[in-house]
N, C-alpha and C positions, 0 to 999 in steps of 0.2 A: 288375773284373770280374767275371773268372771264376770267381777268388779269392772274392770276397763270395760272389757265386751258393753253390759249396760248401759255405761254412761257414754257412750262413743256410739261412732259409726264406721267403726273398723269389724273386722269382720276376725274371725279366731286366726287365721290360719295369720294375716297382718300381722296382729299383734303378737302371734309365738313369733312372726319374724321379727317383728321390733326386739323380741328380746335376746336375738340370736340364738337362740335352741335349736330351730329348724336348721342352721345354716354348724352346731359345733359337731364334730368327728365323731365324738362319743355321743350315741344314746342315753336316754334318761334313762335312772335307776330307780326303782320301786324305795328302794332304801334311803335313797338320797330325797325322794320328794317327800317321801314321811318324814322323815328330819326334821325337812323346810315345815311340813306341815304341822308337828309338836311345839314349834315357835310361835305358831296361828292357827290356833285348832278354829276358830270361826272361820277359817277363808276353806277348812273343809266341807264345814256347810254350805258354802257360795258354790264348790264344785260339785258336790254332790246336786244340788238345785240346776246347775248346770249340766252334771249328768244326765240327768232324769229328762228335763228336756231335750237331749239327742233322743233319745229312745223314738223322737216322731221323725227324726234327719237321717241316722245311720250311721253305719261305723261304730261306734263305743259310746254304749250308754250303761247308768248307773241307777237303780233303785233299793229301796229298802222295803224290805218285808217280814212285818213281826222279827225286827230286831235282827234280821241279817240282811243282809249288804250283797247286791250281786254287782257283778260287773259283765254285763254283755255286749256281744258283738251283734249286730245289728246287719242284715237279717242273721237270724239265729245260728251260727256258728259253731256257740257256745257260750257255755255261763261259768264265772270263778266265783263261789258264793264266798264270800269271807263274813266273819265275825268282830274283829277290828274294825271301826271305822276309818281311821287315820289309812291302815294297811289298804282297807279296798279301796278308798279314793285315791291314794296312791297308785293305788294298780291299775286305777281307772284312768287317771292322768297322765301315765306310762303309754297305756295302750292309743290313748284317745287323741295323743301329742304325735306320736307316731306313724296313726292312720293318717294323718294330718300330710306328719312330714313325708308319705311313701307318695301320697296322693298329688302334690307339689311339685316332686325330683319326677314325677310320673309325665309328668305336663309342662317343667321346667326347661326354658330352649338350654342351648349346649352351652357350657363358659366356655368364656374365649381361653386360649391355650396360655399354658403356666398355671403355677397354682391359683386355686381359689379361694379367695379373699374368705378365713373364717372369725369370725365371731366367738368371744367369750359367751356362756351361758351366764345368764343370773338369773336364778331360780330363787331368787327373791322376790322376781315380776309374778312366779307362778299364781300369787296367792292375790295380787290388786285385781 
């Protein structure tokens, strides 16, 4: 996701929408994101970089301090310190995606009557 953000002209929300993750009936789980990152560890570095940039924007951010990684709510509503990098990044991704999802749901126009179309999520897209 951070790589797609850097290369293109779409917002993170649009990129997440394109993956189907925002329309999934089940929220992301830290364990499944961590497992996806284990297969592509370099993507964790990209998320760590992207998450650090988010510290300026608000919502959720992530930063490394002397080998400890902090996932932070901005403004500071809480900090989640982790020692394992992949787990910390997965924690950030889940919270960050959840924050974006909540904002978009708050401002989404009402769905037409009937069942909303739910697309399967593609975790492999999270790292790109």
